MIDOSE-1310 file (N, C-alpha, C; in nm, 2 decimals, decimal comma, always signed):
residues 148
mkki	-1,78/-5,50/-0,64/-1,83/-5,45/-0,52/-1,72/-5,41/-0,43; -1,61/-5,49/-0,42/-1,50/-5,46/-0,33/-1,43/-5,33/-0,38; -1,42/-5,32/-0,51/-1,36/-5,20/-0,57/-1,43/-5,07/-0,53; -1,57/-5,08/-0,54/-1,65/-4,96/-0,51/-1,63/-4,93/-0,36
lglv	-1,64/-5,03/-0,27/-1,62/-5,00/-0,13/-1,48/-4,95/-0,10; -1,38/-5,00/-0,17/-1,25/-4,95/-0,15/-1,23/-4,80/-0,20; -1,30/-4,77/-0,31/-1,29/-4,63/-0,35/-1,37/-4,53/-0,26; -1,48/-4,58/-0,21/-1,56/-4,50/-0,11/-1,47/-4,48/+0,02
flml	-1,41/-4,58/+0,06/-1,32/-4,57/+0,18/-1,20/-4,48/+0,16; -1,14/-4,49/+0,04/-1,03/-4,40/+0,00/-1,08/-4,25/+0,00; -1,19/-4,23/-0,06/-1,25/-4,09/-0,07/-1,27/-4,04/+0,07; -1,33/-4,12/+0,16/-1,35/-4,07/+0,30/-1,22/-4,04/+0,37
ilvs	-1,12/-4,11/+0,35/-0,98/-4,08/+0,41/-0,93/-3,95/+0,35; -0,94/-3,93/+0,22/-0,89/-3,81/+0,16/-0,97/-3,69/+0,21; -1,10/-3,70/+0,22/-1,18/-3,58/+0,27/-1,14/-3,55/+0,41; -1,13/-3,66/+0,49/-1,09/-3,64/+0,63/-0,95/-3,57/+0,64
atnf	-0,86/-3,62/+0,56/-0,72/-3,56/+0,57/-0,73/-3,41/+0,52; -0,81/-3,38/+0,42/-0,82/-3,24/+0,38/-0,88/-3,15/+0,49; -0,98/-3,20/+0,55/-1,04/-3,12/+0,66/-0,94/-3,10/+0,77; -0,86/-3,20/+0,81/-0,76/-3,19/+0,91/-0,65/-3,09/+0,88
tssk	-0,60/-3,10/+0,76/-0,49/-3,01/+0,72/-0,54/-2,86/+0,70; -0,66/-2,84/+0,65/-0,71/-2,71/+0,63/-0,74/-2,64/+0,76; -0,78/-2,72/+0,86/-0,81/-2,66/+0,99/-0,68/-2,62/+1,06; -0,56/-2,68/+1,03/-0,44/-2,65/+1,09/-0,38/-2,52/+1,03
lqte	-0,42/-2,48/+0,91/-0,37/-2,36/+0,85/-0,39/-2,23/+0,93; -0,51/-2,22/+1,00/-0,54/-2,10/+1,07/-0,53/-2,12/+1,22; -0,41/-2,10/+1,27/-0,39/-2,12/+1,41/-0,39/-1,99/+1,47; -0,37/-1,99/+1,61/-0,37/-1,86/+1,68/-0,28/-1,76/+1,63
ssle	-0,16/-1,80/+1,58/-0,06/-1,71/+1,53/-0,04/-1,72/+1,38; -0,15/-1,74/+1,31/-0,14/-1,75/+1,16/-0,19/-1,62/+1,09; -0,12/-1,58/+0,99/-0,17/-1,47/+0,91/-0,27/-1,52/+0,80; -0,28/-1,65/+0,78/-0,37/-1,71/+0,68/-0,51/-1,65/+0,70
gtwe	-0,56/-1,59/+0,59/-0,69/-1,54/+0,59/-0,70/-1,40/+0,53; -0,81/-1,33/+0,55/-0,84/-1,20/+0,50/-0,85/-1,10/+0,61; -0,78/-0,98/+0,59/-0,77/-0,88/+0,69/-0,81/-0,74/+0,63; -0,87/-0,66/+0,72/-0,90/-0,52/+0,68/-0,83/-0,42/+0,77
linr	-0,78/-0,32/+0,70/-0,71/-0,21/+0,78/-0,81/-0,14/+0,86; -0,79/-0,12/+0,99/-0,88/-0,05/+1,07/-0,83/+0,09/+1,11; -0,70/+0,10/+1,12/-0,64/+0,24/+1,14/-0,49/+0,23/+1,13; -0,42/+0,34/+1,15/-0,28/+0,35/+1,14/-0,23/+0,43/+1,26
ynyd	-0,11/+0,40/+1,31/-0,05/+0,47/+1,42/+0,08/+0,54/+1,37; +0,10/+0,66/+1,42/+0,24/+0,72/+1,42/+0,30/+0,71/+1,55; +0,43/+0,69/+1,56/+0,50/+0,68/+1,68/+0,60/+0,79/+1,70; +0,63/+0,82/+1,83/+0,74/+0,91/+1,87/+0,82/+0,84/+1,98
esgv	+0,91/+0,91/+2,05/+0,99/+0,84/+2,15/+0,91/+0,78/+2,26; +0,80/+0,83/+2,29/+0,72/+0,78/+2,40/+0,61/+0,68/+2,37; +0,60/+0,65/+2,24/+0,50/+0,55/+2,19/+0,41/+0,60/+2,09; +0,28/+0,56/+2,09/+0,18/+0,61/+1,98/+0,16/+0,75/+2,00
sdtl	+0,18/+0,83/+1,90/+0,16/+0,98/+1,90/+0,04/+1,02/+1,83; -0,01/+0,94/+1,74/-0,13/+0,98/+1,66/-0,19/+0,85/+1,60; -0,33/+0,85/+1,60/-0,40/+0,75/+1,54/-0,48/+0,80/+1,42; -0,45/+0,74/+1,30/-0,52/+0,79/+1,18/-0,63/+0,69/+1,14
qnin	-0,75/+0,73/+1,15/-0,87/+0,65/+1,11/-0,89/+0,65/+0,96; -0,95/+0,55/+0,91/-1,00/+0,54/+0,77/-1,11/+0,64/+0,76; -1,11/+0,73/+0,66/-1,22/+0,82/+0,63/-1,26/+0,82/+0,49; -1,38/+0,88/+0,46/-1,43/+0,90/+0,33/-1,43/+0,77/+0,24
gyrq	-1,46/+0,66/+0,30/-1,48/+0,54/+0,22/-1,35/+0,47/+0,19; -1,24/+0,51/+0,26/-1,11/+0,44/+0,24/-1,12/+0,30/+0,29; -1,07/+0,20/+0,21/-1,06/+0,06/+0,25/-0,93/+0,00/+0,20; -0,87/-0,09/+0,28/-0,75/-0,16/+0,24/-0,77/-0,30/+0,30
ikiy	-0,75/-0,40/+0,21/-0,77/-0,54/+0,24/-0,64/-0,62/+0,20; -0,60/-0,71/+0,29/-0,49/-0,80/+0,26/-0,54/-0,94/+0,28; -0,49/-1,03/+0,19/-0,52/-1,17/+0,19/-0,39/-1,25/+0,19; -0,37/-1,33/+0,29/-0,25/-1,41/+0,31/-0,30/-1,56/+0,29
skgk	-0,23/-1,63/+0,20/-0,26/-1,77/+0,17/-0,14/-1,84/+0,12; -0,10/-1,95/+0,19/+0,00/-2,04/+0,15/+0,13/-1,97/+0,10; +0,17/-1,87/+0,18/+0,30/-1,80/+0,14/+0,28/-1,69/+0,04; +0,16/-1,66/+0,00/+0,14/-1,55/-0,09/+0,05/-1,44/-0,02
vmwt	+0,07/-1,32/-0,07/+0,00/-1,21/-0,01/-0,06/-1,13/-0,13; -0,18/-1,08/-0,12/-0,24/-0,99/-0,21/-0,31/-0,88/-0,14; -0,29/-0,76/-0,18/-0,36/-0,65/-0,11/-0,41/-0,55/-0,21; -0,52/-0,48/-0,17/-0,58/-0,38/-0,25/-0,62/-0,26/-0,17
rhsp	-0,62/-0,15/-0,22/-0,66/-0,03/-0,15/-0,76/+0,06/-0,23; -0,87/+0,10/-0,17/-0,96/+0,19/-0,24/-0,97/+0,32/-0,16; -0,95/+0,43/-0,23/-0,96/+0,56/-0,16/-1,03/+0,65/-0,26; -1,16/+0,69/-0,23/-1,23/+0,78/-0,33/-1,15/+0,91/-0,35
ddpn	-1,07/+0,95/-0,26/-0,99/+1,08/-0,27/-0,87/+1,06/-0,36; -0,83/+0,94/-0,40/-0,71/+0,91/-0,47/-0,74/+0,85/-0,60; -0,72/+0,91/-0,72/-0,76/+0,85/-0,85/-0,67/+0,73/-0,89; -0,55/+0,72/-0,82/-0,46/+0,61/-0,86/-0,51/+0,47/-0,81
ewfg	-0,48/+0,37/-0,88/-0,51/+0,23/-0,84/-0,39/+0,19/-0,75; -0,42/+0,11/-0,64/-0,32/+0,06/-0,55/-0,35/-0,08/-0,52; -0,26/-0,17/-0,57/-0,27/-0,31/-0,54/-0,14/-0,38/-0,55; -0,12/-0,49/-0,49/+0,01/-0,56/-0,51/-0,01/-0,71/-0,48
ygsy	+0,08/-0,79/-0,53/+0,08/-0,93/-0,51/+0,22/-0,98/-0,50; +0,24/-1,08/-0,41/+0,38/-1,13/-0,39/+0,38/-1,24/-0,29; +0,50/-1,26/-0,23/+0,51/-1,37/-0,13/+0,54/-1,31/+0,01; +0,52/-1,39/+0,11/+0,55/-1,34/+0,24/+0,60/-1,45/+0,33
tnte	+0,67/-1,42/+0,43/+0,72/-1,51/+0,53/+0,70/-1,43/+0,67; +0,68/-1,51/+0,77/+0,67/-1,44/+0,90/+0,72/-1,54/+1,01; +0,77/-1,48/+1,11/+0,80/-1,55/+1,24/+0,70/-1,49/+1,34; +0,73/-1,52/+1,47/+0,64/-1,47/+1,57/+0,64/-1,32/+1,58
nele	+0,76/-1,26/+1,55/+0,77/-1,11/+1,57/+0,80/-1,04/+1,44; +0,82/-1,10/+1,33/+0,86/-1,03/+1,21/+0,77/-1,08/+1,09; +0,75/-0,98/+1,00/+0,68/-1,01/+0,87/+0,76/-0,95/+0,76; +0,77/-1,03/+0,65/+0,85/-0,99/+0,54/+0,76/-1,01/+0,41
erle	+0,74/-0,91/+0,33/+0,67/-0,92/+0,21/+0,76/-0,88/+0,09; +0,75/-0,96/-0,01/+0,83/-0,94/-0,14/+0,73/-0,92/-0,25; +0,72/-0,80/-0,31/+0,62/-0,77/-0,41/+0,67/-0,83/-0,54; +0,58/-0,90/-0,61/+0,61/-0,96/-0,75/+0,56/-0,87/-0,86
ygsa	+0,44/-0,82/-0,84/+0,38/-0,72/-0,93/+0,27/-0,64/-0,86; +0,24/-0,53/-0,92/+0,13/-0,44/-0,86/+0,09/-0,34/-0,95; +0,01/-0,24/-0,90/-0,03/-0,13/-0,98/+0,09/-0,04/-1,01; +0,06/+0,05/-1,11/+0,17/+0,14/-1,15/+0,23/+0,22/-1,04
qmmk	+0,15/+0,27/-0,95/+0,20/+0,34/-0,83/+0,28/+0,26/-0,74; +0,24/+0,13/-0,72/+0,31/+0,04/-0,63/+0,44/+0,00/-0,69; +0,44/-0,02/-0,82/+0,57/-0,06/-0,89/+0,67/+0,05/-0,88; +0,63/+0,18/-0,88/+0,73/+0,29/-0,86/+0,79/+0,27/-0,72
iqdt	+0,72/+0,24/-0,62/+0,77/+0,22/-0,49/+0,87/+0,10/-0,49; +0,83/-0,01/-0,56/+0,91/-0,13/-0,56/+1,04/-0,11/-0,62; +1,06/-0,01/-0,71/+1,19/+0,03/-0,77/+1,29/+0,06/-0,66; +1,24/+0,12/-0,55/+1,33/+0,16/-0,44/+1,33/+0,06/-0,32
vqvf	+1,22/-0,01/-0,31/+1,21/-0,11/-0,19/+1,17/-0,24/-0,25; +1,27/-0,34/-0,24/+1,25/-0,47/-0,29/+1,17/-0,56/-0,19; +1,21/-0,54/-0,06/+1,15/-0,63/+0,04/+1,10/-0,54/+0,15; +0,97/-0,56/+0,19/+0,91/-0,48/+0,30/+0,92/-0,56/+0,43
kfel	+0,99/-0,51/+0,53/+1,01/-0,58/+0,65/+0,94/-0,50/+0,76; +0,87/-0,58/+0,85/+0,79/-0,51/+0,96/+0,81/-0,59/+1,09; +0,80/-0,52/+1,20/+0,77/-0,59/+1,32/+0,63/-0,63/+1,32; +0,60/-0,75/+1,37/+0,47/-0,81/+1,37/+0,42/-0,84/+1,51
ildk	+0,30/-0,79/+1,53/+0,22/-0,82/+1,66/+0,10/-0,88/+1,61; +0,08/-1,01/+1,64/-0,03/-1,09/+1,58/-0,11/-1,16/+1,69; -0,24/-1,14/+1,69/-0,33/-1,21/+1,77/-0,43/-1,29/+1,68; -0,52/-1,37/+1,73/-0,61/-1,45/+1,65/-0,69/-1,36/+1,55
nqys	-0,74/-1,25/+1,60/-0,83/-1,16/+1,51/-0,78/-1,03/+1,48; -0,65/-1,00/+1,51/-0,60/-0,87/+1,47/-0,45/-0,88/+1,46; -0,39/-0,79/+1,38/-0,24/-0,78/+1,38/-0,20/-0,64/+1,34; -0,08/-0,61/+1,38/-0,01/-0,48/+1,34/+0,12/-0,51/+1,27
qith	+0,14/-0,44/+1,16/+0,27/-0,44/+1,10/+0,34/-0,31/+1,12; +0,45/-0,31/+1,19/+0,51/-0,18/+1,24/+0,64/-0,16/+1,16; +0,65/-0,04/+1,10/+0,77/+0,01/+1,03/+0,87/+0,07/+1,13; +1,00/+0,04/+1,10/+1,11/+0,10/+1,19/+1,20/+0,18/+1,10
deeg	+1,26/+0,28/+1,17/+1,36/+0,36/+1,09/+1,50/+0,29/+1,10; +1,60/+0,35/+1,04/+1,73/+0,29/+1,03/+1,79/+0,25/+1,17; +1,75/+0,32/+1,27/+1,80/+0,30/+1,41/+1,72/+0,20/+1,49; +1,61/+0,15/+1,43/+1,53/+0,05/+1,49/+1,41/+0,11/+1,57
nris	+1,39/+0,24/+1,56/+1,28/+0,30/+1,63/+1,15/+0,29/+1,55; +1,04/+0,27/+1,62/+0,91/+0,26/+1,55/+0,87/+0,39/+1,49; +0,82/+0,38/+1,36/+0,78/+0,50/+1,29/+0,63/+0,51/+1,28; +0,57/+0,40/+1,23/+0,43/+0,39/+1,20/+0,39/+0,24/+1,20
seny	+0,25/+0,22/+1,20/+0,20/+0,09/+1,19/+0,07/+0,09/+1,12; +0,04/-0,02/+1,05/-0,09/-0,05/+1,00/-0,15/-0,15/+1,09; -0,28/-0,13/+1,13/-0,35/-0,22/+1,22/-0,47/-0,28/+1,16; -0,47/-0,41/+1,15/-0,57/-0,49/+1,08/-0,66/-0,57/+1,17
krid	-0,78/-0,60/+1,13/-0,87/-0,70/+1,19/-0,90/-0,81/+1,09; -0,92/-0,93/+1,15/-0,95/-1,04/+1,06/-1,10/-1,03/+1,02; -1,12/-1,05/+0,89/-1,26/-1,05/+0,84/-1,30/-1,18/+0,78; -1,20/-1,28/+0,77/-1,23/-1,41/+0,73/-1,13/-1,51/+0,78
């Protein structure tokens, strides 16, 4: 009887610890979760110069979990498959993604770009990853909303 009570007590502690640690993963400034692209911006010297909305069924989803990232894109107007998987790190203001594998089209890009570095603007339910030119000027951004 003591062994059964001890096992029950141990299981309760493990379940409680699991709930406590999983709730800490998704903080105010965490990318952990699932995100959907809502639009893209182009920039010029004065700021946002153009907003590009998703049209004709275009969807792009990113999932960040435990240092890994997976993304997929569906565009009815593009017959190519687009997806990628890799690792990521981020600070308060920077996001870095390293592709490990992806679709044929993505692997062609990876031949020239090994690490994708972005300026990061992150809130609880939205984030932007901003691309810079060689001189540090903003070029474009992808803007996401949290869906999970």
